[in-house]
C-alpha positions in Angstrom: -8.5 24.9 11.6 -5.4 24.7 13.7 -6.1 21.1 14.6 -6.2 20.0 11.3 -2.1 22.0 10.4 -0.3 18.7 10.6 -2.6 16.5 8.9 -0.2 16.8 5.6 3.0 15.8 7.8 1.0 13.2 8.9 -0.3 11.6 5.6 3.2 11.7 4.7 4.6 9.9 7.6 2.1 7.1 7.3 3.2 6.6 3.3 6.7 6.6 4.8 6.0 4.0 7.2 4.2 1.9 4.4 6.9 2.5 1.5 10.1 1.9 2.7 13.0 1.3 0.2 16.4 -0.9 1.0 19.7 -1.4 -1.0 20.2 -4.4 -2.7 22.1 -6.6 0.3 25.3 -8.3 -0.9 25.3 -12.0 0.1 28.5 -11.8 1.5 28.4 -10.4 5.0 31.0 -9.0 7.3 31.8 -11.4 10.1 28.8 -10.7 13.1 29.5 -9.1 15.7 29.8 -10.8 19.2 28.6 -7.8 21.1 25.0 -7.4 21.7 23.6 -4.4 19.6 20.5 -2.9 18.8 20.7 -1.3 15.3 18.5 1.7 14.5 17.9 2.0 10.9 16.6 5.6 9.7 14.3 4.7 6.4 13.3 8.5 5.4 10.7 9.2 7.9 10.7 5.0 9.2 12.8 3.7 12.1 13.5 0.2 12.2 14.8 -1.8 15.2 17.1 -4.6 14.2 18.8 -7.8 15.9 21.7 -10.0 14.6 20.2 -13.3 14.3 22.5 -15.0 16.8 21.6 -12.5 19.8 17.8 -13.3 18.9 16.4 -16.2 21.9 13.1 -17.8 21.7 10.3 -17.4 21.0 11.5 -14.8 18.9 13.9 -16.4 17.0 10.8 -18.5 15.6 10.6 -16.1 12.8 14.3 -17.1 11.8 12.9 -20.0 10.1 11.1 -18.2 7.6 14.5 -16.4 6.4 17.1 -19.4 5.7 20.5 -17.6 5.3 19.9 -14.3 6.8 21.7 -12.8 9.9 19.7 -9.7 10.8 15.9 -9.4 11.4 14.6 -5.6 11.5 11.2 -5.0 12.8 9.0 -1.8 11.8 5.4 -0.7 12.8 2.5 0.5 10.7 -0.9 0.7 9.7 -2.5 -3.1 9.0 -5.1 -1.8 6.4 -3.0 0.6 4.4 -0.1 -1.3 4.3 -1.7 -4.3 3.0 -4.2 -2.0 0.6 -2.9 -2.6 -3.4 -3.9 0.9 -3.9 -3.2 3.3 -1.6 -5.2 6.2 -2.0 -5.9 9.5 0.1 -9.2 8.1 1.8 -6.7 5.0 2.9 -4.4 7.5 4.0 -6.7 9.8 6.2 -8.6 6.7 8.0 -5.8 5.6 9.1 -4.8 8.1 11.1 -7.6 7.4 13.5 -6.9 4.4 15.9 -7.0 1.1 13.8 -5.3 -2.5 13.2 -1.5 -2.4 13.6 1.3 -4.6 11.3 4.7 -5.5 11.8 6.9 -5.7 9.1 9.9 -8.1 9.7 12.6 -7.9 7.2 16.0 -10.0 7.0 19.3 -9.1 5.7 22.0 -11.1 5.0 24.5 -8.6 4.9 25.6 -6.3 7.7 22.9 -3.0 8.2 25.4 -0.4 7.2 25.3 -2.2 3.8 22.1 -2.8 3.4 20.6 1.0 4.3 23.6 2.7 4.4 26.0 3.4 7.3 24.4 6.9 7.8 21.4 5.7 8.4 22.3 3.2 11.0 23.1 3.5 14.8 24.3 0.5 16.6 23.6 0.8 20.4 25.3 -1.4 22.7 23.0 -3.2 25.6 23.8 -6.0 27.5 22.4 -9.1 26.8 19.5 -8.7 29.2 18.4 -5.2 28.0 18.6 -6.6 24.3 16.7 -9.7 25.6 13.6 -6.9 27.2 13.6 -5.0 23.8 13.0 -8.4 21.8 10.5 -9.4 24.4 8.4 -6.4 23.8 8.7 -7.1 20.1 7.4 -10.5 20.6 4.3 -9.4 22.4 3.7 -6.9 19.9 2.9 -9.7 17.3 -0.3 -11.3 17.0 0.0 -14.8 17.7 -2.8 -17.7 16.9 -2.2 -20.9 18.7 1.0 -19.1 19.8 2.5 -18.7 16.7 3.0 -15.2 14.7 0.2 -14.3 12.2 1.7 -14.1 9.6 -0.1 -11.9 6.5 2.1 -13.0 3.5 5.0 -11.2 2.2 6.2 -7.9 2.4 6.8 -5.2 -0.1 10.3 -6.6 -1.2 12.2 -9.6 -0.9 13.0 -10.8 2.5 10.3 -9.1 4.4 6.6 -10.4 5.9 3.8 -9.0 7.2 3.3 -10.2 10.3 -0.1 -8.8 12.5 -0.1 -6.6 15.5 -1.4 -6.1 18.9 -0.9 -2.4 19.1 -3.0 0.0 17.5 -1.9 2.4 14.5 -3.1 6.2 15.0 -2.2 9.6 14.7 -0.6 9.9 17.7 1.2 6.3 18.2 2.7 5.9 14.9 5.5 3.7 13.6 8.5 5.8 15.3 6.2 6.1 18.7 6.3 2.1 18.8 10.1 2.2 17.9 11.0 4.1 20.6 9.0 1.9 22.9 11.2 -1.0 22.1 14.3 1.0 22.6 13.0 2.0 26.2 12.3 -1.4 27.1 16.2 -1.9 26.7 16.5 0.6 29.7 18.1 3.2 27.0 17.2 7.0 28.1 14.3 7.6 25.2 11.2 9.1 25.4 8.3 7.8 23.6 5.2 9.8 24.5 4.8 12.4 21.6 7.2 10.7 19.2 5.7 11.1 15.9 8.4 11.6 13.5 11.7 10.0 12.6 13.6 13.1 13.3 12.5 12.8 16.4 13.9 9.3 17.6 17.0 9.7 15.6 18.1 13.0 17.5 17.6 10.9 20.7 19.7 7.5 19.4 22.4 9.7 18.2 22.8 11.5 21.4 23.1 8.3 23.3 25.7 7.3 20.6 27.7 10.4 21.0 27.5 9.9 25.1 29.1 6.5 24.7 31.4 7.7 22.3 32.7 10.0 24.6 32.6 8.0 27.7 35.3 5.5 25.5 37.3 8.4 24.7 37.4 9.6 28.4 38.6 5.9 29.3 41.1 5.6 26.6 42.6 9.5 27.1 44.7 8.7 30.0 46.2 5.8 28.5 47.2 7.5 25.6 48.9 10.3 28.1 50.7 7.7 29.4 52.2 6.2 26.2 53.7 9.2 25.2 55.8 10.3 28.2 59.5 9.0 28.0 60.0 5.7 28.7 61.9 4.9 32.0 65.8 5.7 31.8 65.1 8.1 28.5 65.8 11.2 30.5 69.3 9.5 32.6 70.8 8.5 29.2 70.3 11.9 27.7 72.1 13.2 31.0 74.9 10.8 31.0 75.3 11.5 27.1 75.8 15.3 28.2 78.4 14.5 30.9 80.7 12.3 28.1 80.8 15.3 26.1 
């Protein structure tokens, strides 16, 4: 019986990876960030990985033709049969826990990710261009292709989203969050994907990376702040001369 103890949680995870609501996107977006950023978006029990379209090179950039006017692309992994099923009933949930065909949900945003998902659900990870391209290459290699082009399965569950066939298999031990961790690991980020099944496991790892980056910036800024807090050259001498005149 113990081996079935986590079954309810895995079923909830599968459902979370398929029904991922998003906030209405404002058509007026903030100015694009010129840095190379990997966006980590938490949608309940599901993690998406996103990039600015300005930072996406070919061949992954070919997907941008499907989303004219959008500025960001997010990618999430899931079970193909369950995602495209009209009636998501319990047998379908249960079957998806065994290895089966995967699916990638591509979501386009016109607004900044923080506006679409909420700032509390977005982590920005700054990486080099080469590291970002390594992560994007992993995403591209995950897409099922026909004649060199991604295999599109139709519109996603909401406006600005598409289902694309996936090469990796989905299972109880390789979930949407496992795949997202693999994307980040390809970028050279210090995350592990083995045993990552739930969004909280990956979110805590990315949060530590974000906190470490913030701490490094603070350490670099602190010496300059200390210098500016000192008196300007000659200030002490002026004070002594003033006392001598008295």
